[in-house]
C-alpha positions as CSV (number, residue, x, y, z in Angstrom):
1,M,21.8,12.2,12.9
2,E,21.7,14.8,11.0
3,Y,19.5,17.2,9.0
4,A,20.7,16.7,5.1
5,G,19.8,19.9,4.1
6,M,20.1,19.5,0.1
7,N,21.7,22.7,-0.6
8,L,17.9,24.2,-0.7
9,N,19.9,27.5,-1.8
10,N,20.8,26.0,-5.2
11,L,17.3,23.9,-5.2
12,K,15.6,27.4,-5.9
13,N,16.8,27.0,-9.3
14,S,13.3,25.6,-11.1
15,N,15.6,23.4,-13.8
16,R,17.3,21.9,-11.3
17,T,13.7,21.0,-9.5
18,E,12.6,19.9,-13.2
19,I,15.0,17.6,-13.9
20,L,14.9,15.9,-10.2
21,R,11.0,15.7,-10.9
22,L,11.7,14.1,-14.8
23,L,14.1,11.5,-12.8
24,N,11.7,10.5,-10.4
25,N,8.8,10.2,-12.6
26,R,10.7,8.6,-15.4
27,G,13.8,7.0,-13.8
28,S,17.6,7.0,-14.8
29,M,17.9,8.9,-17.8
30,A,21.1,10.2,-20.0
31,R,21.7,13.4,-19.8
32,K,21.4,14.3,-23.9
33,D,17.6,13.0,-23.1
34,I,16.7,14.6,-20.3
35,A,18.1,18.2,-22.2
36,G,15.8,17.0,-24.7
37,E,12.4,16.5,-22.9
38,L,12.7,19.6,-20.6
39,G,13.9,21.7,-23.8
40,L,17.3,22.9,-21.9
41,T,20.6,23.0,-23.5
42,P,22.9,19.8,-22.8
43,A,25.5,22.2,-21.6
44,A,22.9,23.5,-18.9
45,V,21.8,19.9,-17.9
46,T,25.5,18.4,-17.7
47,Q,26.3,21.3,-15.4
48,I,23.1,20.8,-13.1
49,C,23.5,16.8,-13.4
50,G,27.5,17.8,-12.4
51,D,26.3,19.7,-9.5
52,L,23.9,17.1,-8.4
53,L,26.3,14.3,-9.0
54,K,29.1,16.2,-6.5
55,E,26.5,16.8,-3.8
56,G,25.2,12.8,-4.0
57,I,21.7,13.6,-4.6
58,L,22.1,11.8,-8.2
59,R,24.3,9.2,-9.2
60,E,25.6,7.2,-12.6
61,M,24.0,4.4,-13.4
62,G,25.8,3.1,-16.4
63,E,25.6,2.8,-19.7
64,M,22.5,2.9,-21.7
65,N,21.9,-0.3,-23.5
66,E,21.3,0.8,-27.3
67,E,22.3,-2.1,-30.1
68,K,24.4,-1.1,-33.1
69,R,25.4,2.2,-31.1
70,V,28.2,4.2,-33.0
71,G,30.1,6.2,-31.0
72,R,30.4,7.4,-27.2
73,K,27.9,5.7,-25.1
74,K,24.9,7.8,-23.3
75,I,25.9,7.4,-19.5
76,L,22.3,7.4,-17.3
77,V,22.1,9.5,-14.0
78,G,19.3,9.1,-11.8
79,I,18.5,9.8,-8.0
80,D,20.6,8.1,-5.3
81,E,17.8,7.2,-3.3
82,T,20.7,6.9,-0.1
83,Y,21.4,10.5,0.2
84,A,19.0,10.9,2.7
85,A,16.9,9.0,4.5
86,I,13.1,9.5,5.8
87,G,11.5,8.9,8.9
88,G,7.9,8.3,9.2
89,I,4.9,8.0,11.8
90,T,1.5,6.8,10.5
91,I,-0.8,7.5,13.3
92,E,-4.1,5.1,13.0
93,G,-6.7,4.6,15.8
94,G,-5.5,1.3,17.4
95,E,-1.6,1.8,15.8
96,T,0.9,3.6,14.9
97,F,3.9,2.8,12.2
98,L,6.8,4.2,13.1
99,S,9.6,3.9,10.0
100,V,12.5,4.9,8.4
101,S,12.7,4.9,4.7
102,T,15.0,5.4,1.6
103,L,14.6,8.3,-0.8
104,R,12.6,5.8,-3.4
105,G,10.4,4.3,-0.7
106,T,12.3,1.4,0.3
107,L,11.5,0.7,3.7
108,I,14.8,0.2,5.8
109,C,13.4,-0.5,9.1
110,G,10.1,-0.1,11.4
111,T,8.2,-1.1,14.5
112,V,4.6,-0.6,15.3
113,I,3.2,0.9,19.0
114,A,-0.3,1.1,20.3
115,T,-1.7,4.6,19.4
116,D,-2.6,5.5,22.9
117,D,-5.4,8.1,23.2
118,G,-5.5,7.5,26.6
119,V,-2.3,10.0,27.4
120,P,-2.5,13.5,26.4
121,P,-0.8,14.0,22.7
122,E,2.4,15.4,24.0
123,I,2.9,12.3,25.9
124,F,2.2,10.3,22.9
125,L,3.9,11.9,20.4
126,A,7.4,12.1,22.9
127,R,7.0,8.2,22.7
128,C,7.1,8.1,18.8
129,A,9.7,10.3,18.6
130,Q,11.9,8.3,21.0
131,E,11.5,5.1,19.1
132,L,12.0,6.8,15.8
133,R,15.3,7.7,17.5
134,K,16.0,4.2,17.6
135,L,14.9,3.0,14.4
136,L,17.5,6.1,12.7
137,K,20.1,4.6,14.9
138,K,19.6,0.9,13.7
139,A,19.4,2.2,10.4
140,G,22.9,4.0,10.6
141,S,20.6,7.2,8.7
142,E,23.6,9.9,9.3
143,H,21.3,12.5,7.6
144,I,17.7,12.8,7.2
145,L,15.7,14.8,5.1
146,G,12.9,15.0,7.7
147,V,9.7,13.2,9.2
148,G,6.4,12.6,7.7
149,V,3.1,12.5,9.9
150,S,0.1,10.8,8.6
151,I,-2.9,11.2,10.8
152,P,-6.6,10.5,10.1
153,G,-9.2,13.6,10.1
154,A,-9.1,17.3,9.1
155,V,-4.8,18.6,9.2
156,R,-3.7,22.3,8.7
157,R,-0.9,21.2,6.7
158,K,0.6,24.5,6.8
159,D,1.3,24.7,10.6
160,G,1.3,21.1,11.0
161,T,-1.8,20.9,13.1
162,S,-4.0,18.2,13.6
163,I,-7.5,19.8,13.8
164,L,-9.8,16.7,14.2
165,A,-7.6,12.8,14.7
166,I,-10.7,10.7,14.3
167,R,-10.6,7.9,16.7
168,V,-7.2,9.4,18.1
169,W,-7.6,12.9,20.0
170,K,-10.7,15.2,19.9
171,D,-8.8,18.6,20.4
172,E,-6.6,20.4,18.2
173,V,-2.8,19.2,18.6
174,P,0.2,21.3,17.5
175,V,1.9,17.9,16.0
176,R,4.4,19.8,14.1
177,R,5.8,21.9,16.7
178,I,5.8,19.3,19.1
179,L,7.7,16.7,17.5
180,E,10.0,19.3,15.5
181,K,11.2,20.3,19.1
182,L,12.2,16.3,19.6
183,L,13.5,15.6,16.8
184,D,15.2,18.5,15.4
185,V,14.1,17.8,11.6
186,P,11.9,19.4,9.7
187,V,8.5,17.4,9.9
188,I,5.7,17.4,7.7
189,V,2.2,16.7,8.8
190,E,-0.6,15.6,6.7
191,N,-4.1,13.8,6.4
192,N,-3.6,9.8,5.9
193,V,-5.6,9.5,2.6
194,K,-4.6,12.5,1.3
195,A,-0.7,11.5,2.4
196,F,-1.6,8.4,0.6
197,A,-2.6,10.2,-2.3
198,E,0.5,12.1,-2.6
199,A,2.2,8.7,-2.4
200,E,0.3,7.8,-5.5
201,L,1.1,10.8,-7.5
202,T,4.9,10.3,-7.0
203,F,5.3,6.8,-7.0
204,G,2.0,5.5,-8.7
205,V,-0.5,6.0,-10.9
206,G,-0.1,9.6,-10.4
207,R,3.1,9.8,-12.7
208,Q,0.7,9.2,-15.6
209,A,-2.7,10.5,-14.8
210,D,-3.7,14.0,-14.1
211,N,-7.0,13.7,-12.4
212,L,-7.2,10.9,-9.5
213,L,-10.2,10.0,-7.1
214,F,-8.9,7.9,-4.0
215,V,-10.9,5.7,-1.9
216,K,-9.6,3.9,1.1
217,W,-11.8,1.1,2.5
218,G,-11.1,0.0,5.6
219,P,-11.8,-0.1,8.6
220,G,-13.7,3.2,8.2
221,V,-13.7,4.7,4.6
222,G,-11.4,7.5,3.4
223,S,-11.1,9.5,0.2
224,A,-9.1,12.4,-1.2
225,I,-9.4,14.1,-4.6
226,A,-6.4,15.2,-7.3
227,I,-6.9,17.5,-9.8
228,D,-4.2,18.4,-12.5
229,S,-1.6,16.3,-10.3
230,E,-2.3,18.7,-6.8
231,I,-4.3,17.1,-4.1
232,Y,-7.5,19.2,-3.4
233,D,-6.9,20.8,-0.2
234,N,-9.8,23.1,1.8
235,R,-8.5,26.1,3.2
236,K,-9.0,25.1,6.8
237,G,-7.7,21.6,6.6
238,R,-10.7,19.2,5.8
239,A,-10.3,16.3,3.2
240,S,-12.8,15.5,0.7
241,E,-15.2,13.0,2.9
242,L,-17.2,10.1,0.8
243,G,-17.4,8.0,3.8
244,H,-19.6,11.0,5.2
245,V,-22.2,11.5,2.6
246,V,-25.3,10.3,3.4
247,A,-26.4,7.0,2.3
248,D,-29.4,6.4,4.4
249,K,-31.3,9.5,5.8
250,N,-32.9,7.4,8.2
251,G,-29.7,5.2,9.4
252,K,-27.7,5.4,12.5
253,L,-26.2,8.3,14.0
254,C,-22.7,8.6,12.7
255,T,-19.6,10.1,15.1
256,C,-19.8,12.9,12.9
257,G,-23.3,14.1,13.8
258,K,-25.3,13.3,10.7
259,R,-27.4,9.9,10.1
260,G,-27.1,7.3,7.8
261,C,-23.4,8.3,6.6
262,L,-22.2,6.0,4.1
263,E,-19.3,4.7,7.0
264,T,-22.0,3.7,9.5
265,L,-23.1,1.0,6.4
266,V,-20.0,-0.1,5.0
267,S,-17.0,0.1,7.3
268,A,-16.3,-2.6,9.2
269,A,-18.0,-1.9,12.2
270,G,-21.2,-1.5,10.2
271,I,-21.0,-4.8,8.0
272,T,-20.6,-6.6,11.4
273,E,-23.8,-5.0,12.6
274,Q,-25.8,-6.1,9.7
275,V,-24.3,-9.8,9.8
276,K,-25.4,-10.3,13.3
277,A,-29.0,-9.1,12.7
278,A,-28.8,-11.8,10.0
279,F,-26.9,-14.1,11.9
280,T,-29.1,-17.7,12.8
281,K,-28.4,-20.9,12.6
282,E,-30.3,-21.5,9.9
283,S,-29.6,-19.2,7.7
284,M,-25.5,-18.9,8.3
285,P,-25.0,-22.2,9.2
286,E,-21.3,-22.3,7.9
287,L,-20.4,-19.2,10.1
288,W,-22.6,-20.2,13.0
289,R,-20.1,-23.7,13.1
290,W,-17.2,-21.4,13.1
291,C,-18.3,-19.0,16.2
292,G,-20.1,-22.0,18.0
293,G,-23.3,-20.3,18.0
294,D,-21.5,-17.5,19.6
295,A,-22.4,-14.2,17.9
296,G,-20.0,-11.9,20.1
297,K,-17.5,-13.9,18.2
298,I,-18.7,-12.2,15.3
299,N,-16.9,-8.6,15.4
300,E,-15.1,-6.6,13.3
301,T,-11.4,-7.2,14.3
302,S,-12.2,-11.1,13.3
303,I,-13.5,-9.9,10.0
304,R,-11.0,-11.5,7.9
305,D,-11.5,-15.0,9.8
306,W,-15.4,-15.3,10.1
307,S,-16.1,-13.2,6.5
308,A,-14.7,-16.5,4.5
309,A,-17.9,-18.5,5.8
310,D,-19.3,-19.7,2.1
311,D,-23.2,-18.9,3.6
312,P,-25.3,-17.2,0.7
313,A,-26.9,-15.2,3.7
314,L,-23.9,-13.8,4.1
315,H,-22.5,-13.0,1.3
316,R,-26.2,-11.6,0.8
317,V,-25.5,-8.9,3.0
318,F,-22.1,-8.5,1.6
319,D,-23.4,-7.8,-1.9
320,R,-25.5,-5.1,-0.1
321,V,-22.6,-3.2,1.2
322,L,-20.8,-3.4,-2.3
323,E,-23.8,-2.1,-3.8
324,C,-24.1,1.0,-1.6
325,F,-20.5,1.3,-1.5
326,T,-19.6,1.4,-5.1
327,R,-23.1,3.3,-6.0
328,N,-21.8,6.6,-3.9
329,I,-18.2,6.5,-5.8
330,A,-20.0,6.5,-8.9
331,N,-22.0,9.1,-8.0
332,A,-18.5,11.1,-6.9
333,A,-16.7,10.0,-9.9
334,T,-20.2,11.3,-11.9
335,V,-19.4,14.9,-10.4
336,L,-15.3,15.0,-10.4
337,A,-14.8,13.0,-14.1
338,P,-11.9,11.5,-12.9
339,D,-8.9,9.5,-15.0
340,N,-8.7,7.0,-12.7
341,V,-10.3,5.8,-9.1
342,I,-7.7,4.4,-6.7
343,Y,-8.5,1.7,-4.3
344,Y,-7.1,0.5,-1.3
345,G,-7.4,-0.2,2.0
346,D,-7.4,-3.4,4.6
347,M,-10.9,-3.9,3.5
348,F,-9.8,-5.1,0.2
349,E,-7.5,-8.1,1.1
350,I,-11.1,-9.7,2.1
351,P,-11.5,-12.0,-0.6
352,Y,-15.0,-11.6,-1.5
353,F,-14.6,-7.9,-1.2
354,R,-11.9,-7.7,-3.7
355,E,-13.2,-10.6,-5.8
356,H,-16.8,-8.6,-6.6
357,F,-15.8,-5.1,-5.9
358,V,-15.2,-4.2,-9.5
359,Q,-18.4,-5.9,-10.9
360,A,-20.4,-4.5,-8.4
361,Y,-19.4,-0.7,-9.4
362,R,-19.7,-1.8,-12.9
363,E,-23.7,-2.3,-12.3
364,N,-23.6,1.1,-11.2
365,D,-22.1,2.8,-13.9
366,A,-23.0,1.7,-17.5
367,Q,-20.1,3.4,-18.9
368,Y,-17.5,1.7,-17.1
369,R,-14.4,1.0,-18.6
370,D,-11.2,-1.4,-18.1
371,G,-9.0,0.0,-16.1
372,F,-10.9,2.3,-14.6
373,L,-10.9,1.1,-11.2
374,V,-7.2,0.6,-10.1
375,H,-6.0,-1.6,-7.0
376,S,-3.3,0.7,-5.9
377,E,0.2,-1.0,-6.4
378,L,1.5,1.0,-3.5
379,S,-1.1,-0.9,-1.1
380,G,1.8,-2.9,0.5
381,R,3.5,0.0,1.6
382,I,0.7,1.8,3.1
383,R,2.4,1.8,6.8
384,F,4.7,4.3,5.5
385,I,4.5,5.4,2.2
386,G,2.2,8.4,2.6
387,A,4.6,9.6,5.2
388,L,7.4,9.8,3.2
389,A,5.7,10.9,0.0
390,V,5.0,14.3,1.5
391,V,8.3,14.9,3.2
392,F,9.7,13.7,-0.1
393,N,7.8,16.1,-2.3
394,E,7.4,19.2,0.1
395,K,12.1,19.0,0.7
396,F,13.2,17.3,-2.2
397,L,10.7,18.1,-5.1
398,N,9.8,21.1,-3.8
399,P,11.9,23.2,-1.7
400,S,10.5,26.2,-1.1
401,V,13.8,27.6,1.0
């Protein structure tokens, strides 16, 4: 395994960077069209693209299909996604997904391991590094651009420190320092929701919209904000925390120390508690049959199964959850005025929530317009796309050295 490097001295040239950005956003283009789009001379673009082709960063994609065109046909150039691979470590409470992907977000291979919070972080991260090396060998990746680490909670990206990884570690952990010693490649560490937001800006809706609010639902609630195509970042590494706005001042004590946070009401655990409180044989007969009258089977790990029960009383609990959740999203959107709200997460894979979410939001926002809420097209790649994106942006599109 060898760090690809990308001839970073040359990539200081802003024109090269702008060409790569344009090709990432638009796909393959002819050199003449690149020049017109960026306001560069055709000669300059031809020279820069020639260098990028020699380095293997770009490749020719064939002729442009133009009917009745007379004269020399345009040759398209685009990013060669096989130029280098990107390693990913997506750490969540419960499980961690390790991956190797191409530059364009195609998964080459991946594996899941349990997130072991019972051992020192150094031990767990050493296991992650060991498993990732196996994947890199399996993928046959001779060059790697870097490794992205996506993790819950506050992260200080500048030095790659996890300040407070919710449901993983309680203390600060120098994730980057530990992994760079083990892997000998650049490591970028970011909060999980902010990393996914970066992926959306790079590969998804963010290529057409400047200001976005991202909402992750499942099993907890996460959020991030993009302003002028940049992820908002607190100096202390704190992320936007929609899940910890107070939705009920007399509610349950939250893990953050406040009482009645939104997450206590709409998380998988919060929904489960509310269903159990309303659960009887008479009020939820189908759910009763499903669990054989044993309320212990109604737990957050099996929510996809028992949520399918067609009981009106169960749906009323779900409707209250959706009303509370979408009301707080609408309030945040009123303050932030985003172009779109991008939503994703495991809870949206549950049919009832997926089918009723937009309508519940409409009832809390009289000015709602079609297309304002967007279910992320990247949801199917949630386990690795965020970790990939932070490396792709920092080491490919925005090289600093």
